[in-house]
C-alpha positions as CSV (number, residue, x, y, z in Angstrom):
1,X,107.5,87.9,89.4
2,X,110.8,88.5,87.9
3,X,113.9,86.4,88.6
4,X,117.1,88.5,89.0
5,X,119.7,86.1,90.1
6,X,120.4,82.1,90.3
7,X,123.0,80.3,92.2
8,X,123.7,76.7,92.0
9,X,126.1,74.6,94.2
10,X,127.5,72.9,91.1
11,X,126.5,69.3,92.1
12,X,124.3,67.1,90.0
13,X,121.7,64.8,91.4
14,X,118.8,65.1,93.6
15,X,120.5,64.3,96.9
16,X,123.1,66.9,96.5
17,X,121.8,69.8,94.2
18,X,121.2,73.2,96.0
19,X,119.9,76.3,94.2
20,X,119.3,79.7,95.6
21,X,117.0,82.3,93.5
22,X,116.6,86.1,94.0
23,X,113.3,87.3,92.7
24,X,111.5,90.7,92.9
25,X,107.7,91.7,92.4
26,X,106.8,95.4,92.9
27,X,108.6,96.5,95.8
28,X,109.0,93.0,97.4
29,X,112.0,90.8,97.3
30,X,111.9,87.0,97.6
31,X,114.8,84.5,98.2
32,X,114.1,80.9,97.4
33,X,116.4,78.1,98.9
34,X,115.9,74.8,97.1
35,X,117.5,71.5,97.9
36,X,117.0,68.4,95.4
37,X,116.6,70.0,92.1
38,X,113.4,70.9,90.4
39,X,111.2,68.5,92.4
40,X,113.2,69.4,95.5
41,X,111.9,71.1,98.8
42,X,111.9,74.9,98.9
43,X,112.1,77.4,101.5
44,X,111.0,80.9,101.1
45,X,112.0,84.3,102.5
46,X,110.3,87.6,101.7
47,X,111.9,91.0,102.4
48,X,111.0,94.9,101.7
49,X,114.4,95.8,100.3
50,X,116.9,94.2,97.8
51,X,119.6,94.7,100.4
52,X,117.8,92.6,103.0
53,X,117.5,89.8,100.4
54,X,120.9,90.0,99.3
55,X,122.1,89.6,103.0
56,X,120.3,86.3,103.1
57,X,121.7,85.3,99.8
58,X,125.2,85.7,101.0
59,X,124.4,83.9,104.1
60,X,122.9,80.9,102.3
61,X,126.0,80.8,99.7
62,X,128.7,80.3,102.6
63,X,129.9,77.0,102.9
64,X,132.1,74.2,101.4
65,X,129.9,74.2,98.1
66,X,131.3,75.6,94.9
67,X,128.4,78.2,94.3
68,X,128.3,79.6,90.6
69,X,125.8,82.3,89.4
70,X,123.8,81.4,86.7
71,X,122.4,84.4,85.1
72,X,119.0,84.4,83.6
73,X,119.1,84.7,79.7
74,X,117.9,88.1,78.5
75,X,114.6,87.9,76.6
76,X,114.8,86.6,72.7
77,X,118.1,84.7,73.3
């Protein structure tokens, strides 16, 4: 599975941190919504197209949080 994008709400701490990930594997696209950092609770969504997955990402990023994209590092960096 390849991670394409990662967004973070800019807040530190298990109680307030939120992350959204966009991943792909072959023709399938996946969105993960995680609350609480690395040990937090995740919800997963699966799609047949990138557009459908991005629609969900846009919906998840709506709100008062200061979302920022954390791009994955290229290999070897």
